[in-house]
Structures are given as structure tokens and as C-alpha cells.
N, C-alpha and C positions, 0 to 999 in steps of 0.2 A: 220665623215662628209659624207653627201649624195652627190654623184657626179651626174652631169647632165646625164651622160650616163647610170647610173644605172636604172634598172627597178623600183626600189623603189622610185626614184625621181618622175617618172610619177604617181605612186600611191599617193604619198604625195601631189603633185601639184593638182591632180584631186580632192582629198578630200578637200583640202584647198579651192578651187574655189567653190565646191559644198556646203560646209557648210557656206561659206560667203554668198552665195545666199540664203540659208535656213535662215540665220540670218536676211537678208534684207526682206525676205517674211513675217516675223512675224508682223512688224508694218504696212507693205503695205496691207497684207491680212486683218488685223484687221480693218484698215481704210476703206477698201472696204466693209466689212460687216456692219460697223457702218453707213457709208455714204449711202449705198444702201439698208439697212435693209435686208441684205441677211443672211439667217440662216447658221450656221456652216456646217451642212450636205450638203447644197447646194454648198458651196464653195468646199467642199471635193469632191462632185460628179463632179464639173467642172474640178478639178484637174485630177481625174481618167479618165474621158471620153476624155478630151482634150489631155492628155498625150498619151492615147491609140491611138487616131487618128494620132497624130504627130509621134509616134514611128512606126506605120504601114506605114505611108507615107515615113518615113526615110528608112524603110526596103526595099522599092522599089528601092532606090538609092544605097543601100549597097549590098555587095556580098551575094548571097542567101545561107542560112544555113538550112539544114534539121534537124529537131529536132526529136529525138527518142521518141516513144510513152511513154516510162517510164519516160523520162525527162519532157514531157508535164505534167504528173501528179506531178512530183517534182516541176515544176514551178507553178502549182496551189497551192501547199503547200507554196512555197516561196511568192506568192502573198497574200495568207491568212495571213501569219505572218508579212511579210515585208511591206505590203500596207494596207490591209483591217483592221485587228485587230489593228495594230499600229496607223493608222490614226483615226479610229472611236473612239477607247478608249481614245486617247489623247484629241481629241476635246470634247468628251462627259465628260471627267474628268475635263477639263479646265472650262467647263460650270458649274460644281458643286463644285469647290474648288477655292481657291485663286491663283492668278498668282505666289505668293511667294512659296506656297506649291508645286505647279506643277513644278516650276523650281528646287526646292530642290530635289524632287523625280527624275526629269530628270537627275540630276547629278549622280544618281546611275547607269546610263546606262553602263558605262565602267566596273564598278564593277560587275554588273550582267553578262555582256558579258564575263568577265574574269572567272567567276564561271562556266558559261555554257560551255565555251571553255575547261576549266579544266576537266569537266565531259565528254563531248562529243568528244572533239578532243585530250584529254589527254595532253593539253598544260600545262607546268609547271607554278606554281604560284611562281615566283621568287621575291626576295627582291626588285630588281629594278622596277619590274612591279607593285608591290603593292605601292611602294614609289611614282612612277610616277602618278598612279591613284589618290592617296591621295593628292599629290601636286596640280594636276589639279583640283580636287574637291574643295580644299581649295580656289583656285582662284575664282571659281564660287560662292562658299558660301560667300566669302567676298563681292563680288559684290552684291549679293542678300540681305545679312544681313544689309549692310549699306544703302540699299534702302527700307527697310521695312517701314519706316515712311511715304512713299508716296504711299504705297499700302494698300488698305482697304478691300481687298477681304476676305470673311468669309470662313473658311475651313469646309469641310464636308468629313467624312470618306469614303463615297462611291466614291466621286470624286478622292480622293487620291488613292484609290484602282484601279480605272480605269487607272490613269496615270501610276501607277506602273505596271499594266498589259501591258500597251503600251510598257514600257521599256523591260519587259520580252519577249514580242512578237518580238521586233526588234532584241534582243540578239539571239533568236532562229533562226531568219532569217540569221543573220551574220555567225552563226556557222554551223547549221544543213544543210543549203542549199548552203554552200560555194562551194562545188565541182561542182554542176550543174551550178552555176553562172560562174565558171571558164571555163566551157566547150564551152561556146558560147560567141558571141560578146554582147556588151552592148545593142545594138538595138534589137537583137533577144530575149534576156532575158526580157527586159523591155516591148516589144510589147505584149508578152504573159502575163506577170504579170499584166499589166494595163488593158488588155482586160478582163482577169478573174475578176479583181477588179470591173470593170465597170458593167459587167453582173451580178455579185453577189449583188452589192450595188444599182442597179437601183430600185428594189422594195422598198428598205428602204428609198431612197432619193427622189423618184418621187414626192411625195406630196409637199415637200419643194421646189423643183425646179419648179414645175408647178404653184406654188403660187406667184412667182416673177412677178412683173409688169415690164417687160423688156423695154417697151417704156418710162417709167419714170426714168430709170437709166441714170445718167449723163455720159459723155465721161470719166470723171475722174475714175468712178467706173469700166468702161469697160477696161481701160488700166491697172488698178490695178489687175483686174481678169486675164487679159492677161499675166501680169508679173508673177503671181502666177502659171499659167498653163504652160507658155512657158519657163520661167527661173527657178522658184523654183521647178518645177516638171520635165519637159522634159529635160532640160539641166543638172540639178543636178542629176537626176536619171540616166542619160546617163553616168555621171562621176563616180557614186558610184561603179559600178561593176569594173571599172578600178582600183580603190583602193582595192576592195575585192580580185581581182586576184593577187595582188602584195604584199599585207600586211596582217599581222595576224589580226584576229577579234578584239582582244583587242586594237590594234593600231588604227584600223578603228573607233572603238567606241569612242576613245579619242577625235576625232574631234567634237563630240557632244558639247564639252565645248566651241567651238567657237561661237555657236549660240547666247547665252546670251550676249557675249562680243560684237558681231556685232550689235545685236539689241539695246544694250545700246548706242553704238556709233551713230546709226541712230537717237535715241531719243535725243542725245546731239545736233546733227546737225539740228534737227527740233526745237530746243529750248525747248524741253520737259524735259530736264535734264541738269546737269552740269558735266563736267569732273573733278574729284578730284583725290586725291592720291589713294583712294580705287580702282578706275577703272584702274589706271595705274598699281598698284600692282597686281590686278586680271589678267590683260593681261599677265604680266611677269610670274605669277604662272602657268597659263594655258599652255603657250608655253614651259615652263620648264618641266611641267608634261608630255607633249607630247614627248619631247626630251628624257626624262628618260625612258619612256616606249619603245621608238624605240631602245634604247640601251640594252634592256633586251634580254635574250636568248629565242629562240624558242625551241620547243621540239627536232627538228632535231639537233640543235646546242648542246643541253644538252646531247643528246644520242651520239653525235660525240666527246664529251669531249672538245668542243671549249671553250676557256676562253675569 
């Protein structure tokens, strides 16, 4: 059992809130793009630039941290894999493949992270860890497979490859840059990551952003964009490092499974879907998978002979 006083509780709670918001952002962000005729790269730029501004404002209210020059370079790498490649490849892939294929590939995230962590961090691939990942994946696959009849997207190999690249990119961020993320506060880490992302992506996104007729956008579109920027980016990415500092990369990646569950629930609430046995079973499998992985041994525990 995880006790409230444990550091791990704060990590799990932070990730739970972050990924619930991520799940809410999917239908809200899609609605904003459809209603306002906004290109995916434009919304991506709003997320990066808006979050960068908010994190730098927040840094003025937080205790000042001096970042070493070598860590500034590491944070550039973290931004490249955790924000830029991850976001651009996923959005680009989603535009070229079906939502079903994209969701199926996204469920590989924890497995990819487990493999990267095994190679880079020498984390043991235990039976419980594998079982937990597979149980969680089964829950999401059940949710997706039972909903295939209402999804008509046509798959393309290039799109699938981009989504897979997005998963690898985030797995590298969770593992390779874990130490630099742990050295500083969430505000410090994210203000630099999103500043780098904004600077690098401005040339790529400028044409799409400048083509928007802002005067023609409704209030509904503006508040949806604000939700994506303020909640799904600023608040969620503020919470992610809290989990990274306290939990192993494989456990952190397991929370990816919450996104399709939450998104499905929102669709039900909006009358776009119905809640059946498959969604209930999927939810149980996802949380069971997360629990099993949290009970697996870390490298330190294995080396210490803890049973």
C-alpha cells in the first residue's frame, strides 16, 4: 500500500492528475481545431509558446535556481526528445494514419520505456514488470478493438512510423534525462525545455500560425485553446517532473494508459459514445497493470536482495 506520507504517493498523485488532464485535452483540442480551422502545428506552437511564457512567469514567483551550463545543454536535449520530437511526430503521424493505429502504437510506450531503461539505466526486466505492462496494454487494446467499428481512418505506414518515433522519443526523455530533471524544480526544468522548444519550432510553425484569422475565432475556440495551453501543458508538465523524481521510468510511462480511458469517458459524457462492459473492463485492467508494475523491484532492490 502507498501511504500518504511516502514520497511515492506524491509522485503517483501528480502523474494521475497530469494524465487525466492529458486525456481531457484530446477531445477539447480536437474540437478547437475543427471548430476554428486551426492546423495541428498551430495548436502545437500555442502549447509550446504559451507554456514557455507561463513557466517563466512562474519562475519569478518561485525560489531562484542557478542552472549549470552543462545542464542547460542537457535540458536542450530533454526538450528535443520530451517536447519537440514527441509532439511534432505524434501530431504529424496522427494526420497520416488512423486514430486506431495511433492509439495501438501509443500503448507500446511503457514497453519501449522498459527496454530503454533496461539498456541505459540497467533496470531489471522482472516478471511483475512485464506482466503489469501487458495487463495495462490489454486494457487499452480492449477499449480500442471494441470501438473499431466507429473509426474509419485509413492507415498509412509513414504515419505509424511517426507515432512510433514519438513513443521512442518520450521513452528516451524519461530515461536518459532523468537525472537532470531530478536536480531542479519543475518550474526550472520546464521553463528551459519549453523556451528551447518555442525557439526551435517557430520557423516550422510560423506559416500556420500567421495564416489564422484570429478575429473570426469564437470565444469557444479561445477557451479551448486556453485549456490546452494552461491545463494540458502548463499544469500537466509542471506535475510530470514530480513523478519523474519519485518513480521509475517504467512506472511513469504506465500512466500513458490513462489517456484513452479518460478520453473515452469524455466522449461518453458528450453523448458521442456509450459506456459498456468493455470500457469497465478496460479501466480495471489499466489500474491493475499500474499496480503490478509499482510492486515490481527496482535495480537497487534487486542488488540489495530485497524480496
